[in-house]
matplotlib code that plots the C-alpha trace (Angstrom):
import matplotlib.pyplot as plt

x = [34.8, 33.3, 29.5, 26.7, 23.5, 20.7, 17.9, 21.0, 18.1, 15.8, 15.1, 16.5, 19.0, 20.4, 21.0, 22.9, 25.1, 25.7, 26.7, 29.0, 30.8, 31.3, 32.4, 36.1, 35.1, 33.7, 35.6, 34.2, 30.1, 29.0, 25.7, 23.5, 21.6, 19.3, 20.1, 23.8, 23.7, 26.6, 27.4, 31.5, 33.7, 36.1, 34.5, 31.8, 31.9, 28.3, 26.8, 24.5, 21.9, 18.9, 16.7, 16.6, 15.2, 18.0, 21.7, 23.9, 25.3, 26.4, 27.5, 31.3, 30.7, 29.5, 32.2, 33.8, 31.7, 31.0, 27.9, 25.0, 22.2, 19.2, 17.3, 15.0, 11.0, 8.2, 4.4, 2.0, -0.5, -2.6, -0.2, -1.8, -0.4, 0.8, 2.8, 3.8, 5.2, 7.2, 9.5, 9.2, 9.9, 11.5, 13.9, 15.0, 15.3, 17.5, 19.9, 20.4, 21.3, 23.9, 25.7, 25.9, 26.9, 30.0, 30.5, 28.1, 29.7, 28.3, 25.8, 22.4, 20.0, 17.0, 15.0, 11.2, 8.8, 6.8, 4.0, 5.5, 3.5, 6.1, 3.1, 1.7, -1.5, -2.6, -5.5, -2.4, -1.3, 1.7, 2.8, 2.5, 4.9, 7.4, 7.1, 7.3, 10.4, 12.3, 11.3, 12.7, 15.6, 16.2, 16.5, 19.6, 23.1, 24.5, 23.7, 20.4, 19.3, 15.9, 15.0, 11.2, 11.5, 8.4, 8.7, 11.7, 12.6, 15.1, 18.2, 21.7, 19.1, 17.4, 14.5, 11.8, 11.7, 8.2, 6.5, 3.2, 5.8, 8.1, 5.2, 4.5, 7.9, 7.8, 4.1, 4.8, 8.6, 7.2, 5.8, 9.5, 10.5, 6.3, 6.5, 10.0, 8.6, 5.6, 6.3, 10.5, 9.9, 8.3, 10.1, 14.2, 16.2, 18.1, 21.3, 20.5, 19.8, 22.4, 25.0, 22.6, 23.4, 27.1, 26.7, 25.4, 27.9, 30.8, 28.1, 28.1, 25.4, 24.9, 22.4, 18.6, 18.0, 15.0, 15.5, 12.5, 13.3, 14.7, 17.6, 17.7, 18.3, 21.0, 23.0, 23.1, 24.0, 27.5]
y = [-132.2, -130.1, -130.3, -128.4, -131.0, -129.5, -131.8, -134.3, -135.3, -136.5, -140.1, -138.3, -136.3, -140.1, -141.6, -138.9, -138.0, -142.0, -142.1, -138.8, -140.5, -143.4, -141.5, -141.2, -138.1, -136.6, -134.4, -132.6, -132.5, -129.1, -129.8, -126.4, -127.7, -125.8, -128.3, -130.3, -133.6, -135.0, -136.8, -138.0, -138.4, -136.3, -135.4, -133.7, -130.3, -128.9, -125.2, -124.5, -121.5, -121.2, -118.8, -120.9, -117.7, -115.5, -117.3, -114.2, -114.5, -118.1, -117.2, -117.3, -120.9, -121.8, -120.8, -122.8, -125.3, -127.8, -128.6, -128.2, -131.2, -129.8, -132.4, -130.6, -130.4, -131.6, -132.7, -130.3, -132.1, -129.9, -126.6, -123.7, -122.8, -119.6, -122.0, -124.6, -121.6, -120.2, -123.3, -124.8, -121.8, -119.1, -121.6, -123.4, -120.0, -118.5, -121.6, -121.4, -118.0, -118.3, -121.5, -119.9, -116.2, -115.9, -119.4, -119.9, -123.4, -124.8, -126.9, -127.6, -130.5, -130.4, -133.4, -132.0, -134.9, -137.3, -135.0, -131.8, -129.2, -126.8, -125.2, -123.9, -123.1, -127.2, -128.1, -129.5, -126.9, -128.9, -129.5, -126.2, -124.7, -127.5, -126.3, -122.4, -123.6, -125.6, -122.8, -120.5, -122.7, -123.2, -119.8, -119.1, -118.8, -122.4, -126.0, -127.1, -131.0, -131.3, -134.9, -136.4, -139.6, -141.7, -144.3, -144.0, -147.0, -146.1, -148.0, -148.4, -147.0, -144.7, -143.4, -140.7, -138.2, -138.3, -141.0, -141.8, -142.1, -144.5, -146.5, -146.5, -147.8, -150.1, -152.0, -151.2, -152.6, -156.0, -153.9, -152.6, -155.7, -155.9, -152.2, -152.8, -155.7, -154.3, -150.4, -150.0, -146.3, -145.1, -146.8, -145.7, -145.8, -143.4, -145.3, -144.5, -140.8, -140.6, -142.0, -139.9, -136.7, -136.8, -137.9, -135.0, -132.8, -134.2, -133.3, -130.0, -129.3, -131.6, -134.1, -133.6, -131.7, -133.1, -136.8, -139.2, -143.2, -144.2, -141.3, -141.4, -145.3, -145.0, -143.0, -144.5, -147.9, -146.9]
z = [23.9, 26.4, 27.1, 29.4, 30.4, 32.5, 33.7, 34.8, 37.1, 35.2, 33.6, 30.1, 31.7, 33.3, 30.7, 28.7, 31.7, 31.8, 28.1, 28.4, 31.1, 29.1, 26.1, 26.0, 23.6, 26.2, 28.4, 30.4, 31.7, 33.2, 34.7, 35.3, 38.5, 40.6, 43.4, 44.1, 42.8, 44.2, 41.0, 42.5, 38.5, 37.4, 34.5, 35.9, 37.5, 38.9, 38.9, 41.0, 40.2, 41.4, 38.1, 35.9, 33.5, 33.5, 33.7, 33.7, 37.0, 35.7, 32.4, 32.7, 34.1, 30.4, 27.9, 26.1, 25.6, 22.0, 23.1, 25.0, 25.8, 27.1, 28.4, 30.8, 30.9, 32.6, 31.9, 30.8, 32.7, 35.5, 33.8, 32.5, 29.2, 30.4, 33.3, 30.9, 28.5, 31.1, 32.2, 28.4, 26.5, 28.2, 30.6, 27.4, 25.7, 27.8, 28.8, 25.2, 24.9, 28.0, 26.6, 22.7, 23.7, 21.3, 20.1, 17.3, 16.2, 19.8, 18.9, 21.0, 21.4, 22.4, 23.5, 22.3, 21.4, 19.5, 18.3, 18.8, 16.3, 14.6, 12.5, 16.3, 15.5, 17.0, 19.3, 21.6, 24.3, 24.8, 21.3, 20.2, 23.0, 21.9, 18.4, 19.2, 21.2, 18.6, 15.9, 18.3, 18.6, 15.1, 14.5, 16.8, 15.6, 16.3, 15.1, 16.6, 16.1, 17.6, 19.4, 19.1, 20.3, 21.2, 24.0, 26.0, 28.2, 30.9, 30.7, 32.9, 35.8, 35.2, 36.8, 36.4, 39.4, 39.1, 41.6, 38.9, 36.0, 37.6, 38.4, 35.3, 34.0, 36.4, 35.3, 31.5, 31.2, 29.9, 26.6, 25.6, 23.8, 22.2, 21.3, 19.8, 17.6, 16.2, 15.8, 16.1, 14.6, 17.6, 20.5, 21.3, 25.1, 27.4, 26.3, 22.7, 23.1, 25.0, 22.7, 20.2, 21.4, 21.4, 17.6, 16.4, 17.7, 15.2, 12.4, 12.7, 11.5, 8.8, 8.2, 9.3, 12.2, 13.4, 14.4, 15.6, 16.9, 14.2, 13.4, 16.9, 17.1, 14.4, 16.0, 19.2, 18.0, 16.7]

ax = plt.figure().add_subplot(projection="3d")
ax.plot(x, y, z, "-o")
ax.set_aspect("equal")
plt.show()
């Protein structure tokens, strides 16, 4: 299996990369990055590209893929809807077009979030934009799986790039076992996310296209 991974420097992306490197079915991981991550592993190939709204210059580097794991994302806090749309919608769709060119059998997994609004009409800006992105991906000619996790516990050394989030995770790490016991349907880990993404590639479009934490944990436990 050859996969492209967007967002490998983020917490979720780190978890997905770790899962890929541990899985014997994954032969190559193409990391699409703005700046080199210098990951030393025989499975890893980095594609450095600065303009994430246009991937034409590196489209040849993204041919022959079985899947794309799209984990790139930002918080909507402090951003206008136009700015958040550019990062969340425009970049995602540009990547999807690049990796799926002449490849309708590709599996595209997108990390959205619990509370995403597929009607695109709710009051929450981030949820509307995420919903619009999900709908656009679902209309494209490949197998789409939309991941909507709730609370994500980092595993295997995965850390957020955002200092405030890193501090928050350190301060609330004790909450994970409590949440897992009291609200298991809203809790997952970076490890389960990574394993679940690999698992859906074998489904080739079968099963539910929207996965919440229970489905993610079930697939990730295999």
